[in-house]
Z-matrix of the N, CA and C atoms (Angstrom, degrees):
N
C 1 1.470
C 2 1.536 1 110.81
N 3 1.294 2 117.70 1 131.20
C 4 1.494 3 121.32 2 -178.09
C 5 1.502 4 110.65 3 -78.87
N 6 1.315 5 116.75 4 148.03
C 7 1.420 6 124.63 5 -177.20
C 8 1.522 7 110.70 6 -100.60
N 9 1.353 8 117.53 7 121.93
C 10 1.432 9 124.01 8 176.69
C 11 1.476 10 110.02 9 -112.12
N 12 1.321 11 115.71 10 130.13
C 13 1.476 12 122.83 11 178.33
C 14 1.519 13 110.96 12 -99.53
N 15 1.277 14 120.42 13 122.63
C 16 1.404 15 123.86 14 177.35
C 17 1.530 16 109.60 15 -103.90
N 18 1.358 17 114.97 16 117.59
C 19 1.484 18 121.31 17 -178.25
C 20 1.508 19 107.07 18 -108.49
N 21 1.320 20 115.26 19 102.77
C 22 1.452 21 119.77 20 -173.71
C 23 1.505 22 108.43 21 -157.98
N 24 1.356 23 120.20 22 128.28
C 25 1.415 24 121.70 23 -178.23
C 26 1.521 25 116.00 24 -87.78
N 27 1.356 26 116.44 25 -11.86
C 28 1.466 27 121.14 26 174.67
C 29 1.500 28 108.33 27 -85.67
N 30 1.279 29 117.29 28 114.03
C 31 1.472 30 123.96 29 -174.48
C 32 1.510 31 109.88 30 -58.53
N 33 1.361 32 115.93 31 -43.57
C 34 1.479 33 120.57 32 -175.44
C 35 1.531 34 112.04 33 -63.71
N 36 1.346 35 114.87 34 -42.52
C 37 1.480 36 119.01 35 177.87
C 38 1.562 37 109.93 36 -68.45
N 39 1.309 38 115.19 37 -41.10
C 40 1.467 39 119.74 38 179.45
C 41 1.546 40 111.90 39 -59.17
N 42 1.305 41 112.62 40 -41.71
C 43 1.498 42 117.28 41 -179.92
C 44 1.542 43 111.25 42 -72.16
N 45 1.289 44 117.62 43 -32.32
C 46 1.471 45 122.94 44 176.36
C 47 1.533 46 109.53 45 -64.31
N 48 1.347 47 115.16 46 -50.00
C 49 1.490 48 119.38 47 178.23
C 50 1.529 49 111.41 48 -58.99
N 51 1.318 50 114.62 49 -43.41
C 52 1.462 51 118.37 50 -176.75
C 53 1.585 52 108.81 51 -65.91
N 54 1.324 53 115.64 52 -42.98
C 55 1.491 54 120.47 53 179.72
C 56 1.524 55 110.94 54 -57.14
N 57 1.347 56 115.86 55 -42.05
C 58 1.443 57 120.54 56 -175.69
C 59 1.550 58 114.51 57 -72.50
N 60 1.316 59 114.30 58 -19.95
C 61 1.472 60 117.83 59 -173.94
C 62 1.530 61 115.61 60 -116.29
N 63 1.320 62 118.12 61 -15.00
C 64 1.462 63 120.98 62 -169.86
C 65 1.550 64 114.60 63 -67.23
N 66 1.327 65 115.97 64 -20.51
C 67 1.478 66 117.52 65 177.71
C 68 1.545 67 112.66 66 -69.92
N 69 1.337 68 116.19 67 -23.02
C 70 1.513 69 119.99 68 -176.76
C 71 1.430 70 111.92 69 -114.47
N 72 1.364 71 120.72 70 -15.35
C 73 1.475 72 122.78 71 -175.20
C 74 1.544 73 111.13 72 -137.58
N 75 1.283 74 115.01 73 156.90
C 76 1.449 75 119.22 74 168.85
C 77 1.570 76 107.87 75 -84.98
N 78 1.299 77 116.95 76 126.37
C 79 1.444 78 124.52 77 -174.81
C 80 1.518 79 113.35 78 -102.88
N 81 1.350 80 116.91 79 127.28
C 82 1.450 81 122.19 80 174.31
C 83 1.592 82 103.13 81 -118.60
N 84 1.319 83 115.61 82 151.03
C 85 1.447 84 120.31 83 -175.43
C 86 1.518 85 111.45 84 -129.59
N 87 1.361 86 113.25 85 152.80
C 88 1.475 87 120.48 86 173.34
C 89 1.523 88 105.07 87 -149.91
N 90 1.366 89 115.75 88 144.95
C 91 1.465 90 117.74 89 -179.39
C 92 1.558 91 112.06 90 -108.99
N 93 1.344 92 116.52 91 11.97
C 94 1.470 93 120.45 92 175.34
C 95 1.528 94 107.75 93 -156.08
N 96 1.344 95 112.53 94 163.10
C 97 1.433 96 118.82 95 177.16
C 98 1.496 97 113.89 96 -63.74
N 99 1.318 98 118.53 97 -38.31
C 100 1.452 99 121.55 98 179.52
C 101 1.516 100 110.77 99 -66.02
N 102 1.326 101 117.39 100 -40.20
C 103 1.447 102 119.34 101 -179.63
C 104 1.492 103 109.41 102 -69.81
N 105 1.342 104 118.80 103 -36.12
C 106 1.442 105 123.14 104 178.35
C 107 1.518 106 112.74 105 -62.54
N 108 1.322 107 117.80 106 -38.94
C 109 1.416 108 121.90 107 177.88
C 110 1.505 109 110.71 108 -62.09
N 111 1.361 110 116.50 109 -41.37
C 112 1.462 111 120.27 110 179.16
C 113 1.529 112 111.05 111 -67.14
N 114 1.324 113 116.46 112 -37.95
C 115 1.514 114 120.37 113 175.91
C 116 1.532 115 109.55 114 -60.88
N 117 1.352 116 116.28 115 -47.82
C 118 1.475 117 119.95 116 179.97
C 119 1.559 118 112.33 117 -59.47
N 120 1.305 119 114.99 118 -39.71
C 121 1.464 120 120.81 119 -175.85
C 122 1.541 121 109.91 120 -69.53
N 123 1.344 122 118.66 121 -24.53
C 124 1.443 123 119.73 122 -174.87
C 125 1.531 124 113.93 123 -113.78
N 126 1.296 125 118.16 124 6.44
C 127 1.446 126 122.07 125 -178.51
C 128 1.516 127 110.22 126 -140.24
N 129 1.328 128 115.61 127 158.79
C 130 1.474 129 120.12 128 174.70
C 131 1.533 130 108.77 129 -91.93
N 132 1.328 131 115.03 130 96.44
C 133 1.490 132 121.39 131 -174.34
C 134 1.505 133 107.47 132 -98.64
N 135 1.376 134 113.48 133 128.53
C 136 1.461 135 120.50 134 -177.60
C 137 1.572 136 111.31 135 -97.92
N 138 1.261 137 118.72 136 -19.90
C 139 1.470 138 122.31 137 -178.34
C 140 1.561 139 108.42 138 -160.31
N 141 1.384 140 115.51 139 142.35
C 142 1.417 141 120.02 140 173.97
C 143 1.533 142 109.32 141 -118.97
N 144 1.353 143 115.09 142 132.72
C 145 1.468 144 123.60 143 172.08
C 146 1.531 145 102.96 144 -102.14
N 147 1.354 146 116.22 145 121.78
C 148 1.454 147 119.76 146 -167.15
C 149 1.537 148 113.17 147 -127.59
N 150 1.330 149 113.94 148 126.76
C 151 1.438 150 117.09 149 174.03
C 152 1.553 151 109.63 150 -84.22
N 153 1.309 152 118.04 151 152.11
C 154 1.477 153 120.48 152 178.19
C 155 1.504 154 112.33 153 -80.60
N 156 1.351 155 115.98 154 -44.56
C 157 1.463 156 120.82 155 -173.54
C 158 1.506 157 109.96 156 -88.94
N 159 1.328 158 116.83 157 91.65
C 160 1.473 159 122.10 158 179.74
C 161 1.512 160 109.15 159 -117.83
N 162 1.290 161 118.71 160 156.05
C 163 1.472 162 121.74 161 179.19
C 164 1.526 163 110.34 162 -69.46
N 165 1.320 164 117.54 163 142.02
C 166 1.468 165 124.69 164 176.51
C 167 1.512 166 112.83 165 66.63
N 168 1.300 167 118.49 166 -73.66
C 169 1.458 168 121.83 167 178.97
C 170 1.527 169 108.66 168 -99.37
N 171 1.340 170 119.31 169 121.50
C 172 1.451 171 121.38 170 177.94
C 173 1.500 172 110.37 171 -69.27
N 174 1.338 173 116.90 172 162.76
C 175 1.403 174 121.99 173 178.68
C 176 1.526 175 110.72 174 -62.08
N 177 1.319 176 118.62 175 -36.18
C 178 1.451 177 121.56 176 -179.41
C 179 1.533 178 109.26 177 -68.77
N 180 1.334 179 119.50 178 -40.21
C 181 1.462 180 122.86 179 175.92
C 182 1.498 181 111.61 180 -63.63
N 183 1.370 182 117.38 181 -38.05
C 184 1.448 183 120.72 182 179.26
C 185 1.502 184 108.74 183 -66.45
N 186 1.374 185 118.94 184 -41.02
C 187 1.484 186 122.37 185 -177.85
C 188 1.515 187 106.80 186 -62.74
N 189 1.309 188 117.53 187 -48.22
C 190 1.465 189 119.95 188 -177.10
C 191 1.548 190 111.29 189 -63.07
N 192 1.274 191 116.77 190 -33.77
C 193 1.472 192 121.83 191 179.00
C 194 1.526 193 111.17 192 -65.54
N 195 1.348 194 117.66 193 -52.81
C 196 1.443 195 118.79 194 -176.49
C 197 1.545 196 113.33 195 -68.39
N 198 1.339 197 116.87 196 -26.15
C 199 1.448 198 121.59 197 178.43
C 200 1.516 199 110.38 198 -66.99
N 201 1.336 200 116.99 199 -18.53
C 202 1.457 201 120.08 200 177.95
C 203 1.493 202 113.09 201 -96.12
N 204 1.355 203 116.69 202 -4.85
C 205 1.453 204 121.82 203 -179.96
C 206 1.498 205 112.46 204 -89.46
N 207 1.325 206 117.49 205 131.98
C 208 1.446 207 120.70 206 -175.84
C 209 1.524 208 111.82 207 -60.09
N 210 1.328 209 117.88 208 -43.36
C 211 1.493 210 120.69 209 -173.25
C 212 1.514 211 112.52 210 -80.13
N 213 1.374 212 118.06 211 -19.87
C 214 1.488 213 117.72 212 -173.87
C 215 1.497 214 113.46 213 -119.00
N 216 1.319 215 118.89 214 0.57
C 217 1.508 216 121.19 215 -172.59
C 218 1.489 217 111.70 216 -66.30
N 219 1.343 218 119.96 217 -23.79
C 220 1.454 219 121.39 218 -176.30
C 221 1.502 220 114.45 219 -92.04
N 222 1.321 221 116.83 220 -2.57
C 223 1.517 222 119.16 221 179.51
C 224 1.514 223 107.20 222 -70.45
N 225 1.354 224 116.66 223 126.81
C 226 1.481 225 120.86 224 177.09
C 227 1.496 226 111.14 225 -70.44
N 228 1.299 227 118.65 226 143.14
C 229 1.476 228 126.78 227 -177.73
C 230 1.530 229 112.72 228 -124.35
N 231 1.243 230 116.09 229 133.01
C 232 1.501 231 122.93 230 171.31
C 233 1.485 232 109.09 231 -117.93
N 234 1.334 233 118.01 232 123.00
C 235 1.443 234 121.45 233 175.43
C 236 1.578 235 105.22 234 -79.10
N 237 1.328 236 112.26 235 133.37
C 238 1.493 237 120.12 236 173.10
C 239 1.536 238 105.30 237 -124.31
N 240 1.291 239 118.48 238 101.17
C 241 1.454 240 121.70 239 -167.57
C 242 1.529 241 114.72 240 -149.72
N 243 1.294 242 117.32 241 156.92
C 244 1.478 243 121.32 242 177.41
C 245 1.510 244 111.60 243 -82.65
N 246 1.379 245 119.41 244 -8.45
C 247 1.438 246 124.08 245 -178.39
C 248 1.499 247 108.91 246 -78.13
N 249 1.365 248 118.68 247 105.66
C 250 1.411 249 123.00 248 -173.82
C 251 1.548 250 113.88 249 -109.39
N 252 1.382 251 116.42 250 7.23
C 253 1.434 252 120.32 251 175.94
C 254 1.534 253 110.31 252 -63.96
N 255 1.346 254 114.65 253 138.94
C 256 1.440 255 118.21 254 -177.43
C 257 1.536 256 112.27 255 -61.74
N 258 1.331 257 118.49 256 -32.62
C 259 1.448 258 121.40 257 177.30
C 260 1.527 259 112.03 258 -60.99
N 261 1.351 260 114.65 259 -38.64
C 262 1.488 261 119.36 260 -178.09
C 263 1.514 262 108.03 261 -69.65
N 264 1.323 263 117.08 262 -42.05
C 265 1.511 264 121.42 263 -179.28
C 266 1.560 265 108.50 264 -59.78
N 267 1.294 266 116.48 265 -46.27
C 268 1.483 267 122.28 266 -179.56
C 269 1.465 268 110.38 267 -61.73
N 270 1.381 269 116.45 268 -44.72
C 271 1.432 270 120.71 269 179.11
C 272 1.499 271 112.21 270 -59.90
N 273 1.342 272 117.76 271 -45.42
C 274 1.430 273 121.85 272 178.85
C 275 1.546 274 114.58 273 -64.43
N 276 1.323 275 116.24 274 -42.60
C 277 1.446 276 120.19 275 -177.57
C 278 1.577 277 108.31 276 -71.50
N 279 1.277 278 117.46 277 -42.65
C 280 1.476 279 118.26 278 -177.41
C 281 1.521 280 111.86 279 -70.45
N 282 1.344 281 116.75 280 -18.31
C 283 1.457 282 119.85 281 178.70
C 284 1.465 283 114.01 282 -88.03
N 285 1.412 284 115.07 283 -1.61
C 286 1.442 285 117.30 284 174.64
C 287 1.554 286 115.38 285 122.54
N 288 1.367 287 117.23 286 -3.74
C 289 1.488 288 118.30 287 178.04
C 290 1.509 289 107.59 288 -66.63
N 291 1.360 290 114.53 289 147.80
C 292 1.446 291 120.34 290 178.68
C 293 1.548 292 112.37 291 -92.50
N 294 1.309 293 117.66 292 -19.01
C 295 1.485 294 120.63 293 179.07
C 296 1.518 295 105.51 294 -163.02
N 297 1.385 296 116.52 295 168.05
C 298 1.408 297 122.73 296 -173.19
C 299 1.490 298 107.88 297 -145.99
N 300 1.369 299 118.77 298 109.41
C 301 1.446 300 124.05 299 -177.88
C 302 1.560 301 108.73 300 -108.91
N 303 1.316 302 116.10 301 128.58
C 304 1.495 303 117.34 302 178.70
C 305 1.573 304 109.05 303 -100.38
N 306 1.304 305 112.25 304 143.32
C 307 1.454 306 120.85 305 179.79
C 308 1.600 307 106.71 306 -82.33
N 309 1.324 308 114.51 307 146.52
C 310 1.493 309 130.02 308 -4.82
C 311 1.501 310 111.21 309 -75.59
N 312 1.301 311 119.13 310 162.50
C 313 1.390 312 124.94 311 -179.41
C 314 1.493 313 109.41 312 -142.35
N 315 1.282 314 117.78 313 160.18
C 316 1.510 315 122.65 314 177.14
C 317 1.496 316 110.70 315 -90.54
N 318 1.318 317 116.25 316 154.30
C 319 1.427 318 121.27 317 176.26
C 320 1.554 319 109.44 318 -58.59
N 321 1.274 320 118.32 319 -42.29
C 322 1.478 321 121.99 320 -177.88
C 323 1.512 322 111.60 321 -63.64
N 324 1.340 323 115.43 322 -42.77
C 325 1.467 324 119.96 323 -179.01
C 326 1.576 325 110.17 324 -64.78
N 327 1.306 326 114.79 325 -41.09
C 328 1.463 327 120.94 326 -179.01
C 329 1.536 328 108.37 327 -62.68
N 330 1.316 329 117.50 328 -48.62
C 331 1.444 330 122.06 329 -177.11
C 332 1.550 331 111.65 330 -63.95
N 333 1.359 332 114.66 331 -41.42
C 334 1.463 333 120.72 332 -179.31
C 335 1.478 334 109.53 333 -64.06
N 336 1.323 335 119.96 334 -42.32
C 337 1.463 336 122.35 335 -177.43
C 338 1.500 337 110.75 336 -70.58
N 339 1.365 338 117.92 337 -40.48
C 340 1.429 339 123.21 338 177.29
C 341 1.534 340 109.85 339 -58.83
N 342 1.293 341 115.88 340 -49.83
C 343 1.473 342 120.01 341 -176.60
C 344 1.565 343 109.93 342 -68.37
N 345 1.314 344 120.22 343 -32.83
C 346 1.415 345 122.06 344 179.86
C 347 1.523 346 110.04 345 -67.33
N 348 1.327 347 118.34 346 -38.38
C 349 1.476 348 122.13 347 178.38
C 350 1.514 349 107.52 348 -68.61
N 351 1.287 350 116.67 349 -47.06
C 352 1.441 351 120.75 350 -178.81
C 353 1.542 352 113.82 351 -59.83
N 354 1.344 353 115.54 352 -40.60
C 355 1.505 354 118.74 353 179.18
C 356 1.519 355 108.70 354 -66.76
N 357 1.301 356 118.84 355 -37.92
C 358 1.535 357 119.65 356 178.30
C 359 1.499 358 111.11 357 -65.90
N 360 1.339 359 114.76 358 -39.62
C 361 1.516 360 120.72 359 -173.09
C 362 1.526 361 111.23 360 -80.43
N 363 1.332 362 116.05 361 -38.53
C 364 1.480 363 120.22 362 -173.49
C 365 1.533 364 108.84 363 -127.21
N 366 1.310 365 119.53 364 64.21
C 367 1.482 366 119.41 365 -176.12
C 368 1.498 367 116.00 366 -56.03
N 369 1.355 368 115.97 367 -30.57
C 370 1.470 369 117.88 368 -178.12
C 371 1.581 370 112.42 369 -65.76
N 372 1.300 371 115.92 370 -26.00
C 373 1.445 372 119.93 371 -176.49
C 374 1.543 373 110.79 372 -71.94
N 375 1.295 374 118.04 373 -20.20
C 376 1.423 375 122.19 374 -177.42
C 377 1.547 376 110.38 375 -104.51
N 378 1.285 377 117.13 376 17.54
C 379 1.438 378 126.15 377 177.07
C 380 1.529 379 110.20 378 -108.28
N 381 1.311 380 117.82 379 159.94
C 382 1.407 381 121.37 380 176.93
C 383 1.560 382 111.78 381 -75.74
N 384 1.352 383 113.82 382 -11.84
C 385 1.463 384 117.72 383 -173.94
C 386 1.530 385 109.52 384 -135.13
N 387 1.342 386 116.28 385 145.01
C 388 1.450 387 123.76 386 169.88
C 389 1.492 388 108.04 387 -115.70
N 390 1.334 389 114.43 388 150.00
C 391 1.473 390 117.82 389 176.70
C 392 1.548 391 110.52 390 -148.54
N 393 1.318 392 111.32 391 151.84
C 394 1.475 393 118.35 392 174.02
C 395 1.543 394 106.41 393 -151.43
N 396 1.312 395 114.50 394 114.99
C 397 1.443 396 121.55 395 -173.59
C 398 1.590 397 109.99 396 50.90
N 399 1.380 398 114.81 397 -114.87
C 400 1.465 399 115.72 398 -176.22
C 401 1.509 400 113.36 399 -97.97
N 402 1.373 401 115.06 400 12.97
C 403 1.427 402 118.01 401 179.56
C 404 1.564 403 109.46 402 -101.97
N 405 1.355 404 117.54 403 132.09
C 406 1.455 405 121.36 404 177.37
C 407 1.541 406 108.01 405 -121.40
N 408 1.280 407 116.33 406 139.84
C 409 1.479 408 121.81 407 178.99
C 410 1.483 409 109.50 408 -125.91
N 411 1.323 410 118.71 409 122.33
C 412 1.430 411 125.17 410 175.41
C 413 1.489 412 106.89 411 -90.34
N 414 1.367 413 116.36 412 110.41
C 415 1.458 414 118.79 413 -174.83
C 416 1.499 415 113.04 414 -68.69
N 417 1.332 416 117.72 415 -38.51
C 418 1.470 417 120.71 416 -177.34
C 419 1.541 418 113.34 417 -65.64
N 420 1.359 419 111.96 418 -42.06
C 421 1.516 420 114.59 419 -174.75
C 422 1.509 421 112.13 420 -97.00
N 423 1.416 422 115.02 421 -6.91
C 424 1.484 423 119.95 422 -177.63
C 425 1.530 424 111.00 423 60.65
N 426 1.299 425 117.52 424 33.21
C 427 1.471 426 122.67 425 174.95
C 428 1.498 427 110.96 426 -101.83
N 429 1.355 428 112.97 427 141.44
C 430 1.471 429 120.04 428 -177.85
C 431 1.537 430 108.94 429 -119.33
N 432 1.318 431 116.32 430 135.62
C 433 1.435 432 121.86 431 177.75
C 434 1.490 433 112.51 432 -126.19
N 435 1.313 434 117.98 433 143.77
C 436 1.455 435 121.71 434 171.94
C 437 1.514 436 107.22 435 -132.80
N 438 1.343 437 113.76 436 119.97
C 439 1.510 438 119.31 437 -173.93
C 440 1.508 439 109.51 438 51.53
N 441 1.346 440 118.34 439 44.78
C 442 1.438 441 127.20 440 179.96
C 443 1.534 442 116.05 441 63.19
N 444 1.351 443 116.45 442 11.23
C 445 1.456 444 120.86 443 175.25
C 446 1.573 445 106.67 444 -95.62
N 447 1.326 446 114.53 445 131.61
C 448 1.485 447 118.97 446 179.06
C 449 1.527 448 107.07 447 -75.47
N 450 1.357 449 111.63 448 129.59
C 451 1.481 450 119.11 449 178.99
C 452 1.533 451 110.54 450 -104.32
N 453 1.238 452 118.61 451 127.70
C 454 1.481 453 120.98 452 179.56
C 455 1.527 454 107.89 453 -92.16
N 456 1.321 455 114.36 454 121.94
C 457 1.463 456 121.05 455 178.87
C 458 1.561 457 111.06 456 -128.10
N 459 1.273 458 117.30 457 150.16
C 460 1.452 459 122.75 458 174.32
C 461 1.599 460 104.59 459 -73.81
N 462 1.335 461 116.57 460 161.71
C 463 1.479 462 118.97 461 179.15
C 464 1.496 463 110.86 462 -55.89
N 465 1.283 464 121.51 463 -41.68
C 466 1.473 465 123.83 464 179.97
C 467 1.509 466 112.31 465 -66.33
N 468 1.331 467 116.57 466 -42.79
C 469 1.466 468 121.09 467 176.29
C 470 1.535 469 111.11 468 -61.98
N 471 1.333 470 115.12 469 -41.06
C 472 1.498 471 119.53 470 177.42
C 473 1.521 472 109.46 471 -60.72
N 474 1.326 473 117.88 472 -47.62
C 475 1.485 474 121.64 473 -179.94
C 476 1.473 475 113.77 474 -57.60
N 477 1.366 476 113.34 475 -43.59
C 478 1.477 477 119.59 476 178.89
C 479 1.571 478 110.93 477 -63.56
N 480 1.304 479 116.39 478 -45.20
C 481 1.454 480 117.71 479 178.01
C 482 1.505 481 113.36 480 -63.58
N 483 1.334 482 119.33 481 -42.37
C 484 1.466 483 121.38 482 176.00
C 485 1.532 484 110.81 483 -58.56
N 486 1.308 485 114.53 484 -40.75
C 487 1.489 486 118.47 485 -178.60
C 488 1.594 487 110.23 486 -64.04
N 489 1.359 488 116.76 487 -40.02
C 490 1.450 489 120.19 488 176.35
C 491 1.525 490 113.47 489 -67.45
N 492 1.314 491 115.27 490 -39.45
C 493 1.507 492 118.63 491 -177.78
C 494 1.514 493 109.18 492 -71.08
N 495 1.302 494 119.65 493 -35.31
C 496 1.465 495 120.91 494 176.63
C 497 1.504 496 110.92 495 -66.80
N 498 1.333 497 116.35 496 -32.53
C 499 1.483 498 122.34 497 -174.81
C 500 1.531 499 112.46 498 -120.71
N 501 1.340 500 116.86 499 58.84
C 502 1.492 501 117.24 500 -177.04
C 503 1.498 502 111.44 501 -61.01
N 504 1.311 503 116.21 502 144.80
C 505 1.474 504 127.18 503 178.02
C 506 1.552 505 113.58 504 72.52
N 507 1.325 506 117.11 505 -9.82
C 508 1.491 507 118.56 506 -179.59
C 509 1.561 508 107.58 507 -83.49
N 510 1.317 509 110.96 508 130.17
C 511 1.452 510 119.54 509 179.87
C 512 1.552 511 111.85 510 -82.95
N 513 1.357 512 115.23 511 126.90
C 514 1.457 513 119.64 512 176.47
C 515 1.508 514 108.37 513 -113.00
N 516 1.326 515 114.05 514 128.80
C 517 1.455 516 119.43 515 174.26
C 518 1.476 517 111.99 516 -71.31
N 519 1.310 518 117.27 517 160.13
C 520 1.476 519 120.93 518 178.56
C 521 1.563 520 109.51 519 -62.89
N 522 1.323 521 114.35 520 -34.27
C 523 1.476 522 116.85 521 178.80
C 524 1.500 523 112.40 522 -67.40
N 525 1.360 524 116.52 523 -39.38
C 526 1.477 525 119.65 524 177.76
C 527 1.491 526 111.60 525 -64.57
N 528 1.327 527 117.81 526 -41.27
C 529 1.492 528 120.53 527 -178.83
C 530 1.549 529 107.95 528 -69.81
N 531 1.313 530 119.75 529 -38.37
C 532 1.406 531 121.94 530 178.87
C 533 1.564 532 111.26 531 -62.46
N 534 1.310 533 113.12 532 -45.55
C 535 1.473 534 120.14 533 177.99
C 536 1.515 535 111.30 534 -60.83
N 537 1.273 536 117.35 535 -46.89
C 538 1.451 537 124.28 536 -174.30
C 539 1.537 538 113.17 537 -67.37
N 540 1.326 539 117.42 538 -42.15
C 541 1.437 540 122.60 539 -170.71
C 542 1.543 541 113.41 540 -106.95
N 543 1.277 542 118.65 541 -19.88
C 544 1.452 543 120.24 542 179.55
C 545 1.572 544 110.98 543 -123.56
N 546 1.299 545 116.61 544 -26.94
C 547 1.436 546 120.97 545 -178.53
C 548 1.510 547 111.32 546 89.42
N 549 1.305 548 115.91 547 128.65
C 550 1.499 549 117.91 548 -177.13
C 551 1.482 550 114.65 549 -65.79
N 552 1.311 551 116.21 550 -16.23
C 553 1.523 552 118.27 551 178.83
C 554 1.481 553 112.29 552 -84.03
N 555 1.314 554 118.67 553 -8.15
C 556 1.459 555 123.60 554 -179.34
C 557 1.524 556 110.36 555 -73.22
N 558 1.339 557 115.25 556 168.51
C 559 1.466 558 119.91 557 -178.33
C 560 1.579 559 108.18 558 -93.72
N 561 1.305 560 117.44 559 9.71
C 562 1.503 561 119.64 560 179.75
C 563 1.511 562 110.81 561 -70.60
N 564 1.338 563 116.11 562 134.95
C 565 1.498 564 119.95 563 -178.73
C 566 1.487 565 108.93 564 -83.46
N 567 1.318 566 115.25 565 158.46
C 568 1.448 567 121.99 566 -177.25
C 569 1.532 568 113.37 567 -61.20
N 570 1.281 569 115.40 568 -31.87
C 571 1.483 570 119.07 569 -177.90
C 572 1.520 571 110.95 570 -69.47
N 573 1.332 572 116.84 571 -14.33
C 574 1.490 573 119.96 572 175.33
C 575 1.554 574 110.43 573 -58.33
N 576 1.307 575 113.58 574 -40.44
C 577 1.483 576 121.21 575 176.64
C 578 1.523 577 109.03 576 -53.55
N 579 1.312 578 116.15 577 -51.02
C 580 1.482 579 120.70 578 -177.59
C 581 1.515 580 112.90 579 -60.13
N 582 1.368 581 113.86 580 -39.68
C 583 1.444 582 119.90 581 -179.96
C 584 1.532 583 111.21 582 -64.65
N 585 1.297 584 117.59 583 -43.08
C 586 1.472 585 121.74 584 178.64
C 587 1.533 586 111.36 585 -66.64
N 588 1.334 587 116.42 586 -40.55
C 589 1.494 588 120.06 587 178.28
C 590 1.537 589 108.96 588 -63.45
N 591 1.337 590 116.65 589 -41.35
C 592 1.469 591 119.31 590 -179.01
C 593 1.532 592 109.09 591 -64.05
N 594 1.315 593 117.64 592 -42.36
C 595 1.492 594 119.75 593 175.85
C 596 1.496 595 115.13 594 -63.95
N 597 1.357 596 115.39 595 -39.21
C 598 1.441 597 121.83 596 179.15
C 599 1.595 598 108.68 597 -64.50
N 600 1.298 599 114.99 598 -45.30
C 601 1.463 600 116.64 599 178.66
C 602 1.522 601 111.19 600 -62.29
N 603 1.315 602 118.53 601 -43.34
C 604 1.431 603 119.80 602 -178.30
C 605 1.549 604 110.53 603 -60.60
N 606 1.388 605 116.12 604 -38.59
C 607 1.423 606 119.91 605 -178.26
C 608 1.482 607 114.69 606 -68.72
N 609 1.329 608 116.43 607 -37.76
C 610 1.476 609 118.95 608 -175.71
C 611 1.515 610 113.96 609 -91.02
N 612 1.345 611 115.93 610 -14.42
C 613 1.459 612 117.08 611 -177.77
C 614 1.533 613 111.76 612 -86.59
N 615 1.329 614 114.95 613 70.61
C 616 1.416 615 119.72 614 177.38
C 617 1.502 616 111.54 615 -75.34
N 618 1.267 617 117.69 616 168.00
C 619 1.504 618 123.49 617 -175.50
C 620 1.476 619 113.43 618 -53.46
N 621 1.363 620 119.04 619 133.06
C 622 1.434 621 126.99 620 178.10
C 623 1.550 622 112.19 621 69.69
N 624 1.243 623 117.27 622 18.50
C 625 1.468 624 119.04 623 177.41
C 626 1.589 625 108.23 624 -114.45
N 627 1.290 626 113.44 625 140.65
C 628 1.460 627 117.22 626 -175.90
C 629 1.538 628 111.23 627 -78.54
N 630 1.320 629 114.72 628 157.19
C 631 1.442 630 122.55 629 174.72
C 632 1.534 631 110.58 630 -70.89
N 633 1.332 632 119.71 631 122.47
C 634 1.424 633 117.63 632 -173.80
C 635 1.587 634 112.74 633 -115.70
N 636 1.309 635 115.52 634 -12.31
C 637 1.502 636 118.41 635 175.89
C 638 1.541 637 105.99 636 -96.52
N 639 1.287 638 114.69 637 113.28
C 640 1.479 639 122.42 638 -176.19
C 641 1.505 640 111.86 639 -96.89
N 642 1.278 641 116.67 640 138.15
C 643 1.492 642 121.33 641 172.96
C 644 1.515 643 107.20 642 -90.38
N 645 1.345 644 113.18 643 125.57
C 646 1.471 645 121.07 644 176.99
C 647 1.541 646 107.34 645 -97.80
N 648 1.265 647 118.84 646 111.06
C 649 1.448 648 123.40 647 -170.90
C 650 1.539 649 111.73 648 -54.05
N 651 1.294 650 115.59 649 132.37
C 652 1.482 651 125.12 650 178.04
C 653 1.546 652 113.02 651 64.39
N 654 1.348 653 114.77 652 8.17
C 655 1.541 654 115.81 653 -177.74
C 656 1.526 655 109.58 654 -124.69
N 657 1.330 656 117.95 655 -67.71
C 658 1.439 657 119.02 656 -173.38
C 659 1.533 658 110.02 657 174.20
N 660 1.397 659 114.00 658 -132.04
C 661 1.467 660 118.73 659 -173.72
C 662 1.510 661 109.37 660 -139.13
N 663 1.327 662 116.15 661 157.89
C 664 1.410 663 123.94 662 178.55
C 665 1.506 664 110.22 663 -152.96
N 666 1.391 665 116.44 664 153.59
C 667 1.410 666 120.54 665 177.43
C 668 1.527 667 108.97 666 -88.99
N 669 1.305 668 119.39 667 120.48
C 670 1.397 669 124.70 668 -178.13
C 671 1.510 670 112.17 669 -77.08
């Protein structure tokens, strides 16, 4: 499930946006630009819905800030704002926003624009298959192949692999993986992540194939 961050200081609007999207996406929320930067730094965000009028740091300032950050610059951003002046739209789009929705808006328009941006940004996610180098994943059947060899994975190992393939080169901490696939509120220990990564590596490292899941010292794991 993709993660969408809603950056909006109006609780009512934030809840409305969340309600309209939570059936299809995991929703994270922030009520200021500063809080949103912290959320981006500690989570794998796939899309940001951004209000212009935020306390202290404006939405435009927030956008310009993350576009300069190495880890967050590629996150697509949609402005959702009451500011409908053409100059504001141009300023937002030229600063790196991927779309601009003016309030009020319909649920269907919001969903259509969100999915349009996600399809452009992550085309593999809207295909029946994912691939990375010599690894092929059939989304419908949940089957994984490497060099045409069928790889047997547990459901959790499959989910971990899909996550890495969707986000190549991105480093995930053990805490992030635990939260995403087990939930931080569970009783699962952090070392469980290491155990599943070790099993996943063993399963996909067939003969004459390179190691593709890299351990990042003191941090976590990434797909090389």
